[in-house]
C-alpha positions in Angstrom: 8.2 39.8 -73.8 10.3 38.1 -76.6 12.2 35.6 -76.1 15.9 36.3 -75.3 18.2 35.7 -78.4 21.0 33.1 -77.2 23.9 35.7 -77.6 21.6 37.7 -75.1 21.6 34.8 -73.0 25.2 34.1 -72.8 25.9 37.5 -72.4 23.8 37.4 -69.1 25.1 33.8 -67.9 28.7 35.5 -68.2 28.7 38.2 -66.9 31.3 40.6 -64.4 32.2 38.0 -61.6 30.9 40.5 -59.0 27.8 41.2 -60.8 27.6 37.4 -60.9 27.9 37.0 -57.5 25.3 39.9 -56.1 22.3 38.2 -58.8 23.0 34.6 -57.3 22.4 35.9 -53.8 19.9 38.1 -54.4 18.1 35.2 -56.6 18.1 33.1 -53.2 16.9 35.9 -51.1 13.9 36.8 -53.4 12.9 33.4 -53.4 12.9 32.7 -50.1 12.0 36.6 -48.3 10.6 38.2 -51.8 11.0 41.8 -53.2 9.5 44.0 -49.8 11.9 42.1 -47.5 15.3 41.8 -49.2 17.3 44.6 -47.7 20.4 45.7 -49.7 22.4 45.8 -46.4 21.6 42.0 -46.0 22.7 41.3 -49.5 26.3 42.9 -49.0 26.4 41.0 -45.7 25.8 37.5 -47.4 28.4 38.2 -50.3 31.0 40.0 -48.5 30.9 42.9 -50.9 31.1 46.8 -50.0 27.9 49.2 -51.1 29.5 50.8 -54.0 29.7 47.3 -55.5 26.3 47.3 -55.7 25.6 50.4 -57.3 28.1 50.1 -59.5 26.2 47.6 -61.1 22.6 48.7 -60.3 20.8 51.7 -60.2 18.6 50.8 -57.4 16.5 47.9 -55.5 14.0 47.6 -58.3 16.5 47.5 -61.1 18.6 45.0 -59.4 15.5 42.4 -58.9 14.7 43.2 -62.8 18.6 41.9 -63.8 17.7 39.1 -61.3 14.7 38.4 -63.5 16.6 38.5 -66.7 19.3 36.1 -65.3 16.6 33.5 -64.4 15.0 34.2 -67.6 18.2 33.4 -68.9 18.7 30.3 -67.4 15.2 29.2 -67.9 15.4 29.8 -72.0 18.9 28.0 -71.2 16.7 24.8 -70.1 14.5 25.1 -72.5 17.1 25.4 -75.4 18.8 22.0 -74.2 15.4 20.1 -73.4 12.9 21.0 -76.4 15.9 20.9 -78.9 16.5 17.6 -78.2 15.0 15.5 -81.4 15.2 11.9 -80.2 12.3 12.7 -77.8 8.6 13.3 -79.1 8.1 16.5 -78.4 5.6 15.9 -75.8 8.6 13.7 -74.1 10.8 17.3 -74.4 8.3 19.4 -72.9 7.7 17.1 -69.3 11.4 16.4 -69.7 11.7 20.5 -69.2 9.4 20.4 -66.2 10.6 17.6 -64.7 14.1 19.4 -64.7 12.5 22.7 -63.4 10.7 20.4 -60.9 14.2 19.1 -59.8 15.5 22.5 -59.6 12.9 23.5 -57.3 13.8 20.6 -55.3 17.3 21.0 -55.0 15.8 24.9 -53.7 13.7 23.4 -51.1 10.7 23.8 -53.1 11.0 27.7 -53.0 9.0 27.9 -56.3 9.0 30.0 -58.7 10.8 33.3 -59.2 8.6 34.8 -61.7 5.3 33.6 -60.0 6.4 34.3 -56.6 7.4 38.2 -57.7 4.1 38.9 -59.7 1.8 37.5 -57.0 3.6 40.0 -54.7 4.5 42.8 -57.0 1.8 43.0 -60.1 -0.8 44.4 -58.2 1.2 47.5 -57.1 4.2 47.9 -59.8 2.9 48.1 -63.7 6.8 47.5 -64.2 6.7 44.0 -62.9 3.9 43.1 -63.6 4.1 43.9 -67.5 7.8 42.4 -67.2 6.3 39.4 -65.4 3.7 39.0 -68.1 6.4 38.7 -70.7 8.2 36.0 -69.0 5.4 33.9 -68.9 4.1 35.1 -72.4 7.6 34.4 -73.8 7.9 30.6 -72.1 4.1 29.6 -73.5 5.5 31.0 -76.7 8.5 28.2 -76.6 5.8 25.9 -75.4 3.5 26.1 -78.2 6.1 25.6 -80.8 7.1 22.2 -79.2 3.2 21.6 -79.1 2.6 22.7 -82.6 5.4 19.8 -83.7 3.3 17.6 -81.3 0.0 18.8 -83.4 2.1 18.4 -86.8 3.5 14.8 -85.7 -0.1 13.7 -84.6 0.4 13.2 -80.8 -1.9 16.0 -80.0 -5.7 16.7 -82.0 -5.3 18.2 -85.2 -8.3 21.0 -84.6 -6.4 21.9 -80.9 -5.1 25.4 -80.2 -1.3 25.4 -79.3 -1.1 28.4 -78.1 -4.4 28.6 -75.8 -3.0 24.8 -75.0 0.4 26.2 -74.0 -0.8 29.1 -71.8 -2.9 26.7 -70.3 0.6 24.6 -69.5 2.0 27.9 -68.0 -1.0 28.7 -66.1 -1.4 25.1 -64.4 2.2 24.6 -63.7 2.4 28.0 -61.6 -0.7 27.3 -59.8 0.6 23.8 -58.9 4.4 25.6 -58.1 2.6 27.5 -55.4 1.3 24.2 -53.9 4.4 22.4 -53.6 6.3 25.3 -52.0 3.4 25.4 -49.4 3.5 21.6 -49.2 7.3 21.6 -49.5 6.6 18.9 -51.6 6.6 18.0 -55.5 3.6 16.0 -55.7 1.5 18.5 -57.0 3.7 19.2 -60.1 4.1 15.6 -60.9 0.2 15.3 -60.6 -0.5 18.7 -62.9 2.4 17.1 -65.1 1.1 13.7 -65.5 -2.9 15.2 -65.7 -1.8 17.9 -69.0 0.4 15.1 -70.7 -2.2 12.5 -70.7 -5.2 15.4 -71.0 -3.7 16.3 -74.1 -2.1 13.1 -76.1 -4.0 11.3 -78.7 -4.7 8.0 -77.8 
C-alpha cells in the first residue's frame, strides 16, 4: 500500500457529515468489539441514522470496515506528517514524538490498542482482502519510519551500516506487540518500555 497523498488524506478527513458520523462511531465499535461482532443495526442505533444512510455511503459491512481503515490511516499519516516533519528535533526524537502521541491516543480511548493490529489479528486468517489491506497499512507506516531513520543514519545518530528498512519493520512489529499487551493490561507500561528500549538500542553512543 502506497502512502496516501495529502490530498487524499484531506478528502478522507473532510467527508460528508453523515458518513463521518458513521465512520467515527464504527471506529470505536471496531476497536471495542471487532469486525465480527459489529452489527449494522447497533451502529445505526448509536448514530441515530436510518439504514438508508448507511447503504448510501457503503456497499456492505466489508466496504464499511475498509473505509474505516482508510480513515484511520489518514489520521495516522496526519500524525506522521506532524511529528516527522518537525525539523527542530533530531530524527529519533521525531519518531519518539509520533509514538508518544499514539500512546496518548490509546490512553484516551481506554487502551483499546491499534485498529490495524486488532483487525489484522481477527481477519488475516480468514480474509485475503483484509490481510493484504492491513499488511499494506503496516508497510506504509514502516516506509515513513524508514525515511526518518535514514535521516538519522546520515546524521550519524544510528550506525552507518544499518538497514533502515529492517529497523523500521522491527519498530512497527515491536510496537504492535506492545499495543496488544497495553490492551490486555489497560496500561501504557508496555508501550513505554518498548519505545525506551528501541531508541536506546538503535542510537549511537
